[in-house]
CHARMM-style PDB file with segment names, atoms N, HN, CA, C and O in Angstrom:
ATOM      1  N   MET     1      23.962  71.830  64.923  1.00  0.00      PROA
ATOM      2  CA  MET     1      22.996  70.717  64.761  1.00  0.00      PROA
ATOM      3  C   MET     1      22.689  70.447  63.448  1.00  0.00      PROA
ATOM      4  O   MET     1      22.448  69.278  63.149  1.00  0.00      PROA
ATOM      5  N   LEU     2      22.647  71.429  62.487  1.00  0.00      PROA
ATOM      6  HN  LEU     2      22.843  72.379  62.730  1.00  0.00      PROA
ATOM      7  CA  LEU     2      22.131  71.003  61.093  1.00  0.00      PROA
ATOM      8  C   LEU     2      23.487  70.661  60.246  1.00  0.00      PROA
ATOM      9  O   LEU     2      23.450  69.919  59.265  1.00  0.00      PROA
ATOM     10  N   TYR     3      24.572  71.214  60.673  1.00  0.00      PROA
ATOM     11  HN  TYR     3      24.602  71.817  61.470  1.00  0.00      PROA
ATOM     12  CA  TYR     3      25.852  70.509  60.047  1.00  0.00      PROA
ATOM     13  C   TYR     3      26.149  69.184  60.346  1.00  0.00      PROA
ATOM     14  O   TYR     3      26.559  68.327  59.563  1.00  0.00      PROA
ATOM     15  N   GLN     4      25.897  69.066  61.615  1.00  0.00      PROA
ATOM     16  HN  GLN     4      25.564  69.762  62.252  1.00  0.00      PROA
ATOM     17  CA  GLN     4      26.146  67.448  62.118  1.00  0.00      PROA
ATOM     18  C   GLN     4      25.155  66.558  61.430  1.00  0.00      PROA
ATOM     19  O   GLN     4      25.584  65.466  61.059  1.00  0.00      PROA
ATOM     20  N   LYS     5      24.085  66.807  61.233  1.00  0.00      PROA
ATOM     21  HN  LYS     5      23.736  67.695  61.534  1.00  0.00      PROA
ATOM     22  CA  LYS     5      23.138  65.941  60.312  1.00  0.00      PROA
ATOM     23  C   LYS     5      23.543  65.913  59.079  1.00  0.00      PROA
ATOM     24  O   LYS     5      23.395  64.833  58.507  1.00  0.00      PROA
ATOM     25  N   LEU     6      24.139  67.009  58.326  1.00  0.00      PROA
ATOM     26  HN  LEU     6      24.259  67.886  58.791  1.00  0.00      PROA
ATOM     27  CA  LEU     6      24.410  67.048  57.001  1.00  0.00      PROA
ATOM     28  C   LEU     6      25.575  66.174  56.992  1.00  0.00      PROA
ATOM     29  O   LEU     6      25.632  65.268  56.160  1.00  0.00      PROA
ATOM     30  N   LEU     7      26.536  66.364  57.860  1.00  0.00      PROA
ATOM     31  HN  LEU     7      26.489  67.100  58.536  1.00  0.00      PROA
ATOM     32  CA  LEU     7      27.930  65.555  57.867  1.00  0.00      PROA
ATOM     33  C   LEU     7      27.571  64.042  58.140  1.00  0.00      PROA
ATOM     34  O   LEU     7      28.185  63.171  57.524  1.00  0.00      PROA
ATOM     35  N   LEU     8      26.634  63.726  59.010  1.00  0.00      PROA
ATOM     36  HN  LEU     8      26.136  64.434  59.511  1.00  0.00      PROA
ATOM     37  CA  LEU     8      26.236  62.298  59.265  1.00  0.00      PROA
ATOM     38  C   LEU     8      25.669  61.751  58.019  1.00  0.00      PROA
ATOM     39  O   LEU     8      26.011  60.601  57.745  1.00  0.00      PROA
ATOM     40  N   ILE     9      24.846  62.374  57.190  1.00  0.00      PROA
ATOM     41  HN  ILE     9      24.569  63.308  57.413  1.00  0.00      PROA
ATOM     42  CA  ILE     9      24.044  61.991  55.948  1.00  0.00      PROA
ATOM     43  C   ILE     9      25.339  61.593  54.957  1.00  0.00      PROA
ATOM     44  O   ILE     9      25.443  60.475  54.453  1.00  0.00      PROA
ATOM     45  N   LEU    10      26.167  62.514  54.784  1.00  0.00      PROA
ATOM     46  HN  LEU    10      26.083  63.422  55.195  1.00  0.00      PROA
ATOM     47  CA  LEU    10      27.269  62.465  53.849  1.00  0.00      PROA
ATOM     48  C   LEU    10      28.140  61.371  54.093  1.00  0.00      PROA
ATOM     49  O   LEU    10      28.485  60.581  53.215  1.00  0.00      PROA
ATOM     50  N   ALA    11      28.515  61.317  55.341  1.00  0.00      PROA
ATOM     51  HN  ALA    11      28.234  61.959  56.054  1.00  0.00      PROA
ATOM     52  CA  ALA    11      29.360  60.051  55.823  1.00  0.00      PROA
ATOM     53  C   ALA    11      28.568  58.790  55.521  1.00  0.00      PROA
ATOM     54  O   ALA    11      29.215  57.799  55.183  1.00  0.00      PROA
ATOM     55  N   SER    12      27.321  58.713  55.596  1.00  0.00      PROA
ATOM     56  HN  SER    12      26.795  59.519  55.870  1.00  0.00      PROA
ATOM     57  CA  SER    12      26.575  57.670  55.464  1.00  0.00      PROA
ATOM     58  C   SER    12      26.594  57.102  53.890  1.00  0.00      PROA
ATOM     59  O   SER    12      26.870  55.948  53.564  1.00  0.00      PROA
ATOM     60  N   PHE    13      26.296  58.005  53.153  1.00  0.00      PROA
ATOM     61  HN  PHE    13      26.072  58.943  53.418  1.00  0.00      PROA
ATOM     62  CA  PHE    13      26.349  57.740  51.696  1.00  0.00      PROA
ATOM     63  C   PHE    13      27.924  57.262  51.294  1.00  0.00      PROA
ATOM     64  O   PHE    13      28.113  56.247  50.624  1.00  0.00      PROA
ATOM     65  N   ILE    14      29.060  58.135  51.795  1.00  0.00      PROA
ATOM     66  HN  ILE    14      28.906  58.959  52.339  1.00  0.00      PROA
ATOM     67  CA  ILE    14      30.282  57.641  51.318  1.00  0.00      PROA
ATOM     68  C   ILE    14      30.718  56.203  51.940  1.00  0.00      PROA
ATOM     69  O   ILE    14      31.545  55.490  51.370  1.00  0.00      PROA
ATOM     70  N   ILE    15      30.156  55.881  53.027  1.00  0.00      PROA
ATOM     71  HN  ILE    15      29.485  56.460  53.490  1.00  0.00      PROA
ATOM     72  CA  ILE    15      30.404  54.493  53.413  1.00  0.00      PROA
ATOM     73  C   ILE    15      29.644  53.744  52.962  1.00  0.00      PROA
ATOM     74  O   ILE    15      30.181  52.660  52.732  1.00  0.00      PROA
ATOM     75  N   GLY    16      28.361  53.794  52.649  1.00  0.00      PROA
ATOM     76  HN  GLY    16      27.926  54.675  52.836  1.00  0.00      PROA
ATOM     77  CA  GLY    16      27.427  52.955  51.722  1.00  0.00      PROA
ATOM     78  C   GLY    16      27.920  52.747  50.339  1.00  0.00      PROA
ATOM     79  O   GLY    16      27.734  51.696  49.726  1.00  0.00      PROA
ATOM     80  N   PHE    17      28.620  53.881  49.813  1.00  0.00      PROA
ATOM     81  HN  PHE    17      28.771  54.735  50.311  1.00  0.00      PROA
ATOM     82  CA  PHE    17      28.961  53.595  48.346  1.00  0.00      PROA
ATOM     83  C   PHE    17      30.180  52.683  48.273  1.00  0.00      PROA
ATOM     84  O   PHE    17      30.287  51.850  47.373  1.00  0.00      PROA
ATOM     85  N   PHE    18      31.204  52.865  49.337  1.00  0.00      PROA
ATOM     86  HN  PHE    18      31.117  53.543  50.068  1.00  0.00      PROA
ATOM     87  CA  PHE    18      32.353  51.994  49.327  1.00  0.00      PROA
ATOM     88  C   PHE    18      32.031  50.546  49.667  1.00  0.00      PROA
ATOM     89  O   PHE    18      32.521  49.618  49.023  1.00  0.00      PROA
ATOM     90  N   VAL    19      31.177  50.363  50.717  1.00  0.00      PROA
ATOM     91  HN  VAL    19      30.780  51.117  51.240  1.00  0.00      PROA
ATOM     92  CA  VAL    19      30.769  48.874  50.914  1.00  0.00      PROA
ATOM     93  C   VAL    19      30.190  48.167  49.725  1.00  0.00      PROA
ATOM     94  O   VAL    19      30.543  47.061  49.317  1.00  0.00      PROA
ATOM     95  N   GLY    20      29.218  48.973  49.195  1.00  0.00      PROA
ATOM     96  HN  GLY    20      28.932  49.872  49.527  1.00  0.00      PROA
ATOM     97  CA  GLY    20      28.527  48.514  47.858  1.00  0.00      PROA
ATOM     98  C   GLY    20      29.532  48.257  46.910  1.00  0.00      PROA
ATOM     99  O   GLY    20      29.523  47.156  46.360  1.00  0.00      PROA
ATOM    100  N   LYS    21      30.480  49.161  46.596  1.00  0.00      PROA
ATOM    101  HN  LYS    21      30.487  50.056  47.043  1.00  0.00      PROA
ATOM    102  CA  LYS    21      31.386  48.795  45.485  1.00  0.00      PROA
ATOM    103  C   LYS    21      32.306  47.714  45.873  1.00  0.00      PROA
ATOM    104  O   LYS    21      32.794  47.079  44.938  1.00  0.00      PROA
ATOM    105  N   ALA    22      32.674  47.343  47.205  1.00  0.00      PROA
ATOM    106  HN  ALA    22      32.277  47.858  47.964  1.00  0.00      PROA
ATOM    107  CA  ALA    22      33.504  46.424  47.397  1.00  0.00      PROA
ATOM    108  C   ALA    22      32.775  44.977  47.327  1.00  0.00      PROA
ATOM    109  O   ALA    22      33.292  43.904  47.018  1.00  0.00      PROA
ATOM    110  N   ARG    23      31.540  45.219  47.668  1.00  0.00      PROA
ATOM    111  HN  ARG    23      31.120  46.091  47.918  1.00  0.00      PROA
ATOM    112  CA  ARG    23      30.492  43.904  47.436  1.00  0.00      PROA
ATOM    113  C   ARG    23      30.445  43.597  45.955  1.00  0.00      PROA
ATOM    114  O   ARG    23      30.773  42.488  45.533  1.00  0.00      PROA
ATOM    115  N   GLY    24      30.018  44.626  45.126  1.00  0.00      PROA
ATOM    116  HN  GLY    24      29.751  45.527  45.469  1.00  0.00      PROA
ATOM    117  CA  GLY    24      29.996  44.427  43.687  1.00  0.00      PROA
ATOM    118  C   GLY    24      31.186  43.899  43.122  1.00  0.00      PROA
ATOM    119  O   GLY    24      31.075  43.155  42.148  1.00  0.00      PROA
ATOM    120  N   GLU    25      32.347  44.177  43.597  1.00  0.00      PROA
ATOM    121  HN  GLU    25      32.437  44.781  44.389  1.00  0.00      PROA
ATOM    122  CA  GLU    25      33.687  43.598  42.840  1.00  0.00      PROA
ATOM    123  C   GLU    25      33.701  42.210  43.383  1.00  0.00      PROA
ATOM    124  O   GLU    25      34.149  41.335  42.641  1.00  0.00      PROA
ATOM    125  N   LYS    26      33.324  41.919  44.435  1.00  0.00      PROA
ATOM    126  HN  LYS    26      32.960  42.629  45.038  1.00  0.00      PROA
ATOM    127  CA  LYS    26      33.316  40.400  44.954  1.00  0.00      PROA
ATOM    128  C   LYS    26      32.536  39.606  44.106  1.00  0.00      PROA
ATOM    129  O   LYS    26      32.905  38.492  43.737  1.00  0.00      PROA
ATOM    130  N   LYS    27      31.382  40.167  43.750  1.00  0.00      PROA
ATOM    131  HN  LYS    27      31.082  41.073  44.049  1.00  0.00      PROA
ATOM    132  CA  LYS    27      30.242  39.360  42.877  1.00  0.00      PROA
ATOM    133  C   LYS    27      30.527  39.171  41.530  1.00  0.00      PROA
ATOM    134  O   LYS    27      30.299  38.153  40.875  1.00  0.00      PROA
ATOM    135  N   GLY    28      31.116  40.367  41.092  1.00  0.00      PROA
ATOM    136  HN  GLY    28      31.300  41.194  41.623  1.00  0.00      PROA
ATOM    137  CA  GLY    28      31.732  40.131  39.572  1.00  0.00      PROA
ATOM    138  C   GLY    28      32.832  39.344  39.555  1.00  0.00      PROA
ATOM    139  O   GLY    28      32.884  38.531  38.632  1.00  0.00      PROA
ATOM    140  N   ILE    29      33.819  39.369  40.412  1.00  0.00      PROA
ATOM    141  HN  ILE    29      33.777  40.029  41.162  1.00  0.00      PROA
ATOM    142  CA  ILE    29      34.832  38.404  40.261  1.00  0.00      PROA
ATOM    143  C   ILE    29      34.296  36.820  40.304  1.00  0.00      PROA
ATOM    144  O   ILE    29      34.774  35.888  39.657  1.00  0.00      PROA
ATOM    145  N   ARG    30      33.334  36.773  41.107  1.00  0.00      PROA
ATOM    146  HN  ARG    30      32.945  37.530  41.632  1.00  0.00      PROA
ATOM    147  CA  ARG    30      32.822  35.379  41.452  1.00  0.00      PROA
ATOM    148  C   ARG    30      32.003  35.086  40.180  1.00  0.00      PROA
ATOM    149  O   ARG    30      32.071  33.967  39.673  1.00  0.00      PROA
ATOM    150  N   GLN    31      31.354  35.897  39.731  1.00  0.00      PROA
ATOM    151  HN  GLN    31      31.298  36.807  40.143  1.00  0.00      PROA
ATOM    152  CA  GLN    31      30.460  35.498  38.263  1.00  0.00      PROA
ATOM    153  C   GLN    31      31.695  35.042  37.161  1.00  0.00      PROA
ATOM    154  O   GLN    31      31.672  34.021  36.473  1.00  0.00      PROA
ATOM    155  N   GLY    32      32.641  35.946  37.182  1.00  0.00      PROA
ATOM    156  HN  GLY    32      32.659  36.775  37.741  1.00  0.00      PROA
ATOM    157  CA  GLY    32      33.522  35.690  36.123  1.00  0.00      PROA
ATOM    158  C   GLY    32      34.257  34.367  36.084  1.00  0.00      PROA
ATOM    159  O   GLY    32      34.485  33.660  35.103  1.00  0.00      PROA
ATOM    160  N   MET    33      34.597  34.170  37.422  1.00  0.00      PROA
ATOM    161  HN  MET    33      34.411  34.744  38.219  1.00  0.00      PROA
ATOM    162  CA  MET    33      35.115  32.875  37.729  1.00  0.00      PROA
ATOM    163  C   MET    33      34.228  31.651  37.269  1.00  0.00      PROA
ATOM    164  O   MET    33      34.719  30.646  36.755  1.00  0.00      PROA
ATOM    165  N   LEU    34      33.082  31.799  37.464  1.00  0.00      PROA
ATOM    166  HN  LEU    34      32.683  32.615  37.882  1.00  0.00      PROA
ATOM    167  CA  LEU    34      32.002  30.781  37.000  1.00  0.00      PROA
ATOM    168  C   LEU    34      31.777  30.658  35.562  1.00  0.00      PROA
ATOM    169  O   LEU    34      31.591  29.539  35.084  1.00  0.00      PROA
ATOM    170  N   LEU    35      31.777  31.806  34.755  1.00  0.00      PROA
ATOM    171  HN  LEU    35      31.928  32.715  35.144  1.00  0.00      PROA
ATOM    172  CA  LEU    35      31.459  31.952  33.458  1.00  0.00      PROA
ATOM    173  C   LEU    35      32.671  31.456  32.563  1.00  0.00      PROA
ATOM    174  O   LEU    35      32.459  30.882  31.494  1.00  0.00      PROA
ATOM    175  N   THR    36      33.822  31.675  32.993  1.00  0.00      PROA
ATOM    176  HN  THR    36      33.993  32.141  33.861  1.00  0.00      PROA
ATOM    177  CA  THR    36      35.029  31.449  32.095  1.00  0.00      PROA
ATOM    178  C   THR    36      35.148  30.050  31.693  1.00  0.00      PROA
ATOM    179  O   THR    36      35.412  29.923  30.498  1.00  0.00      PROA
ATOM    180  N   PRO    37      35.025  28.941  32.369  1.00  0.00      PROA
ATOM    181  CA  PRO    37      35.172  27.738  31.922  1.00  0.00      PROA
ATOM    182  C   PRO    37      33.900  27.327  30.693  1.00  0.00      PROA
ATOM    183  O   PRO    37      34.122  26.558  29.758  1.00  0.00      PROA
ATOM    184  N   LEU    38      32.755  27.919  30.900  1.00  0.00      PROA
ATOM    185  HN  LEU    38      32.575  28.544  31.659  1.00  0.00      PROA
ATOM    186  CA  LEU    38      32.002  27.959  29.941  1.00  0.00      PROA
ATOM    187  C   LEU    38      32.407  28.607  28.681  1.00  0.00      PROA
ATOM    188  O   LEU    38      32.218  27.987  27.634  1.00  0.00      PROA
ATOM    189  N   LEU    39      32.847  29.575  28.658  1.00  0.00      PROA
ATOM    190  HN  LEU    39      33.001  30.079  29.508  1.00  0.00      PROA
ATOM    191  CA  LEU    39      33.314  30.489  27.439  1.00  0.00      PROA
ATOM    192  C   LEU    39      34.491  29.788  26.840  1.00  0.00      PROA
ATOM    193  O   LEU    39      34.585  29.838  25.614  1.00  0.00      PROA
ATOM    194  N   VAL    40      35.415  29.136  27.525  1.00  0.00      PROA
ATOM    195  HN  VAL    40      35.339  29.095  28.521  1.00  0.00      PROA
ATOM    196  CA  VAL    40      36.544  28.494  27.114  1.00  0.00      PROA
ATOM    197  C   VAL    40      36.029  27.107  26.163  1.00  0.00      PROA
ATOM    198  O   VAL    40      36.508  26.733  25.092  1.00  0.00      PROA
ATOM    199  N   ARG    41      35.031  26.571  26.853  1.00  0.00      PROA
ATOM    200  HN  ARG    41      34.642  26.875  27.723  1.00  0.00      PROA
ATOM    201  CA  ARG    41      34.752  25.362  26.203  1.00  0.00      PROA
ATOM    202  C   ARG    41      33.791  25.828  24.964  1.00  0.00      PROA
ATOM    203  O   ARG    41      33.842  25.120  23.958  1.00  0.00      PROA
ATOM    204  N   LYS    42      33.062  26.774  24.955  1.00  0.00      PROA
ATOM    205  HN  LYS    42      33.020  27.349  25.773  1.00  0.00      PROA
ATOM    206  CA  LYS    42      32.456  27.140  23.886  1.00  0.00      PROA
ATOM    207  C   LYS    42      33.312  27.718  22.549  1.00  0.00      PROA
ATOM    208  O   LYS    42      33.001  27.588  21.365  1.00  0.00      PROA
ATOM    209  N   LYS    43      34.301  28.289  23.029  1.00  0.00      PROA
ATOM    210  HN  LYS    43      34.553  28.395  23.991  1.00  0.00      PROA
ATOM    211  CA  LYS    43      35.257  28.772  21.829  1.00  0.00      PROA
ATOM    212  C   LYS    43      35.916  27.547  21.432  1.00  0.00      PROA
ATOM    213  O   LYS    43      36.090  27.411  20.221  1.00  0.00      PROA
ATOM    214  N   SER    44      36.338  26.580  22.240  1.00  0.00      PROA
ATOM    215  HN  SER    44      36.197  26.690  23.224  1.00  0.00      PROA
ATOM    216  CA  SER    44      37.047  25.277  21.836  1.00  0.00      PROA
ATOM    217  C   SER    44      36.181  24.561  20.937  1.00  0.00      PROA
ATOM    218  O   SER    44      36.632  24.109  19.885  1.00  0.00      PROA
ATOM    219  N   LEU    45      34.959  24.419  21.267  1.00  0.00      PROA
ATOM    220  HN  LEU    45      34.592  24.786  22.122  1.00  0.00      PROA
ATOM    221  CA  LEU    45      33.942  23.733  20.254  1.00  0.00      PROA
ATOM    222  C   LEU    45      33.624  24.493  18.882  1.00  0.00      PROA
ATOM    223  O   LEU    45      33.459  23.883  17.826  1.00  0.00      PROA
ATOM    224  N   GLU    46      33.552  25.904  19.003  1.00  0.00      PROA
ATOM    225  HN  GLU    46      33.686  26.400  19.861  1.00  0.00      PROA
ATOM    226  CA  GLU    46      33.382  26.514  17.744  1.00  0.00      PROA
ATOM    227  C   GLU    46      34.658  26.519  16.855  1.00  0.00      PROA
ATOM    228  O   GLU    46      34.487  26.578  15.637  1.00  0.00      PROA
ATOM    229  N   GLU    47      35.822  26.467  17.314  1.00  0.00      PROA
ATOM    230  HN  GLU    47      35.960  26.420  18.303  1.00  0.00      PROA
ATOM    231  CA  GLU    47      36.943  26.388  16.575  1.00  0.00      PROA
ATOM    232  C   GLU    47      37.708  25.012  16.317  1.00  0.00      PROA
ATOM    233  O   GLU    47      38.770  24.888  15.708  1.00  0.00      PROA
ATOM    234  N   GLY    48      36.917  23.967  16.930  1.00  0.00      PROA
ATOM    235  HN  GLY    48      36.054  24.068  17.425  1.00  0.00      PROA
ATOM    236  CA  GLY    48      37.292  22.600  16.793  1.00  0.00      PROA
ATOM    237  C   GLY    48      38.778  22.180  17.196  1.00  0.00      PROA
ATOM    238  O   GLY    48      39.372  21.214  16.716  1.00  0.00      PROA
ATOM    239  N   GLU    49      39.249  22.995  18.085  1.00  0.00      PROA
ATOM    240  HN  GLU    49      38.768  23.780  18.475  1.00  0.00      PROA
ATOM    241  CA  GLU    49      40.613  22.743  18.820  1.00  0.00      PROA
ATOM    242  C   GLU    49      40.504  23.098  20.341  1.00  0.00      PROA
ATOM    243  O   GLU    49      39.901  24.083  20.769  1.00  0.00      PROA
ATOM    244  N   CYS    50      41.122  22.231  21.055  1.00  0.00      PROA
ATOM    245  HN  CYS    50      41.612  21.431  20.708  1.00  0.00      PROA
ATOM    246  CA  CYS    50      41.315  22.547  22.451  1.00  0.00      PROA
ATOM    247  C   CYS    50      42.232  23.545  22.635  1.00  0.00      PROA
ATOM    248  O   CYS    50      43.376  23.507  22.184  1.00  0.00      PROA
ATOM    249  N   LEU    51      41.605  24.748  23.510  1.00  0.00      PROA
ATOM    250  HN  LEU    51      40.675  24.779  23.877  1.00  0.00      PROA
ATOM    251  CA  LEU    51      42.493  25.860  23.535  1.00  0.00      PROA
ATOM    252  C   LEU    51      43.683  25.628  24.718  1.00  0.00      PROA
ATOM    253  O   LEU    51      44.548  26.482  24.914  1.00  0.00      PROA
ATOM    254  N   LEU    52      43.621  24.488  25.403  1.00  0.00      PROA
ATOM    255  HN  LEU    52      42.919  23.794  25.244  1.00  0.00      PROA
ATOM    256  CA  LEU    52      44.732  24.183  26.338  1.00  0.00      PROA
ATOM    257  C   LEU    52      45.909  23.540  25.713  1.00  0.00      PROA
ATOM    258  O   LEU    52      47.067  23.931  25.859  1.00  0.00      PROA
ATOM    259  N   CYS    53      45.519  22.500  24.987  1.00  0.00      PROA
ATOM    260  HN  CYS    53      44.579  22.183  24.868  1.00  0.00      PROA
ATOM    261  CA  CYS    53      46.675  21.680  24.412  1.00  0.00      PROA
ATOM    262  C   CYS    53      46.647  21.959  22.757  1.00  0.00      PROA
ATOM    263  O   CYS    53      47.481  21.382  22.059  1.00  0.00      PROA
ATOM    264  N   ASN    54      45.869  22.670  22.277  1.00  0.00      PROA
ATOM    265  HN  ASN    54      45.191  23.138  22.844  1.00  0.00      PROA
ATOM    266  CA  ASN    54      45.960  23.038  20.818  1.00  0.00      PROA
ATOM    267  C   ASN    54      45.772  21.639  19.824  1.00  0.00      PROA
ATOM    268  O   ASN    54      46.088  21.584  18.636  1.00  0.00      PROA
ATOM    269  N   LYS    55      45.181  20.546  20.626  1.00  0.00      PROA
ATOM    270  HN  LYS    55      44.924  20.591  21.591  1.00  0.00      PROA
ATOM    271  CA  LYS    55      44.864  19.400  19.700  1.00  0.00      PROA
ATOM    272  C   LYS    55      43.645  19.872  18.812  1.00  0.00      PROA
ATOM    273  O   LYS    55      42.866  20.730  19.229  1.00  0.00      PROA
ATOM    274  N   LYS    56      43.521  19.334  17.685  1.00  0.00      PROA
ATOM    275  HN  LYS    56      44.153  18.638  17.347  1.00  0.00      PROA
ATOM    276  CA  LYS    56      42.725  19.541  16.689  1.00  0.00      PROA
ATOM    277  C   LYS    56      41.605  18.180  16.871  1.00  0.00      PROA
ATOM    278  O   LYS    56      41.942  16.996  16.904  1.00  0.00      PROA
ATOM    279  N   VAL    57      40.416  18.638  16.959  1.00  0.00      PROA
ATOM    280  HN  VAL    57      40.143  19.599  16.932  1.00  0.00      PROA
ATOM    281  CA  VAL    57      39.182  17.589  17.016  1.00  0.00      PROA
ATOM    282  C   VAL    57      38.318  17.750  15.826  1.00  0.00      PROA
ATOM    283  O   VAL    57      37.921  18.890  15.583  1.00  0.00      PROA
ATOM    284  N   GLU    58      37.963  16.762  15.037  1.00  0.00      PROA
ATOM    285  HN  GLU    58      38.286  15.836  15.235  1.00  0.00      PROA
ATOM    286  CA  GLU    58      37.331  16.821  13.968  1.00  0.00      PROA
ATOM    287  C   GLU    58      36.036  15.986  14.205  1.00  0.00      PROA
ATOM    288  O   GLU    58      36.073  15.132  15.090  1.00  0.00      PROA
ATOM    289  N   GLY    59      34.894  16.166  13.483  1.00  0.00      PROA
ATOM    290  HN  GLY    59      34.864  16.860  12.764  1.00  0.00      PROA
ATOM    291  CA  GLY    59      33.784  15.431  13.532  1.00  0.00      PROA
ATOM    292  C   GLY    59      33.068  15.355  14.635  1.00  0.00      PROA
ATOM    293  O   GLY    59      32.485  14.353  15.048  1.00  0.00      PROA
ATOM    294  N   LEU    60      33.111  16.676  15.246  1.00  0.00      PROA
ATOM    295  HN  LEU    60      33.585  17.490  14.910  1.00  0.00      PROA
ATOM    296  CA  LEU    60      32.203  16.714  16.510  1.00  0.00      PROA
ATOM    297  C   LEU    60      30.911  17.084  16.326  1.00  0.00      PROA
ATOM    298  O   LEU    60      30.056  16.804  17.167  1.00  0.00      PROA
ATOM    299  N   PHE    61      30.609  17.803  15.124  1.00  0.00      PROA
ATOM    300  HN  PHE    61      31.303  18.030  14.441  1.00  0.00      PROA
ATOM    301  CA  PHE    61      29.441  18.151  14.709  1.00  0.00      PROA
ATOM    302  C   PHE    61      28.939  17.422  13.529  1.00  0.00      PROA
ATOM    303  O   PHE    61      29.808  16.974  12.780  1.00  0.00      PROA
ATOM    304  N   LEU    62      27.771  17.228  13.235  1.00  0.00      PROA
ATOM    305  HN  LEU    62      27.065  17.591  13.843  1.00  0.00      PROA
ATOM    306  CA  LEU    62      27.138  16.704  12.095  1.00  0.00      PROA
ATOM    307  C   LEU    62      27.145  17.692  10.916  1.00  0.00      PROA
ATOM    308  O   LEU    62      26.838  18.862  11.142  1.00  0.00      PROA
ATOM    309  N   SER    63      27.444  17.335   9.786  1.00  0.00      PROA
ATOM    310  HN  SER    63      27.693  16.384   9.603  1.00  0.00      PROA
ATOM    311  CA  SER    63      27.336  18.305   8.564  1.00  0.00      PROA
ATOM    312  C   SER    63      25.795  18.531   8.501  1.00  0.00      PROA
ATOM    313  O   SER    63      24.967  17.952   9.204  1.00  0.00      PROA
ATOM    314  N   LYS    64      25.526  19.547   7.463  1.00  0.00      PROA
ATOM    315  HN  LYS    64      26.199  20.018   6.892  1.00  0.00      PROA
ATOM    316  CA  LYS    64      23.995  19.849   7.229  1.00  0.00      PROA
ATOM    317  C   LYS    64      23.392  18.588   6.759  1.00  0.00      PROA
ATOM    318  O   LYS    64      22.408  18.118   7.331  1.00  0.00      PROA
ATOM    319  N   GLU    65      24.025  17.934   5.583  1.00  0.00      PROA
ATOM    320  HN  GLU    65      24.825  18.316   5.119  1.00  0.00      PROA
ATOM    321  CA  GLU    65      23.504  16.788   5.120  1.00  0.00      PROA
ATOM    322  C   GLU    65      23.186  15.469   6.045  1.00  0.00      PROA
ATOM    323  O   GLU    65      22.215  14.721   5.931  1.00  0.00      PROA
ATOM    324  N   GLU    66      24.251  15.382   6.981  1.00  0.00      PROA
ATOM    325  HN  GLU    66      25.040  15.989   7.074  1.00  0.00      PROA
ATOM    326  CA  GLU    66      24.163  14.029   7.861  1.00  0.00      PROA
ATOM    327  C   GLU    66      22.849  14.599   8.862  1.00  0.00      PROA
ATOM    328  O   GLU    66      22.097  13.771   9.377  1.00  0.00      PROA
ATOM    329  N   LYS    67      22.681  15.858   9.049  1.00  0.00      PROA
ATOM    330  HN  LYS    67      23.292  16.530   8.630  1.00  0.00      PROA
ATOM    331  CA  LYS    67      21.574  15.976  10.194  1.00  0.00      PROA
ATOM    332  C   LYS    67      20.150  15.450   9.609  1.00  0.00      PROA
ATOM    333  O   LYS    67      19.286  15.070  10.400  1.00  0.00      PROA
ATOM    334  N   PHE    68      19.954  15.439   8.383  1.00  0.00      PROA
ATOM    335  HN  PHE    68      20.656  15.747   7.741  1.00  0.00      PROA
ATOM    336  CA  PHE    68      18.661  14.964   7.609  1.00  0.00      PROA
ATOM    337  C   PHE    68      18.642  13.656   7.346  1.00  0.00      PROA
ATOM    338  O   PHE    68      17.651  13.289   6.714  1.00  0.00      PROA
ATOM    339  N   LEU    69      19.457  12.795   7.643  1.00  0.00      PROA
ATOM    340  HN  LEU    69      20.262  13.092   8.157  1.00  0.00      PROA
ATOM    341  CA  LEU    69      19.453  11.260   7.375  1.00  0.00      PROA
ATOM    342  C   LEU    69      18.964  10.482   8.488  1.00  0.00      PROA
ATOM    343  OT1 LEU    69      18.908   9.255   8.406  1.00  0.00      PROA
TER     344      LEU     69
END
């Protein structure tokens, strides 16, 4: 009787672990897919060129002197 309860508890923890792991992986993949376009855009703006077509873009940001005019 005691062994059956311990086995049931152990099986419940193992099943819960794997179900939680699978849900966590799906959630992480979804968050990565949502965040990637933002990171690509940020990097493109910081470097001043398109990461997809390697086209240089200048004059996106005002210089420090132009901000105060």
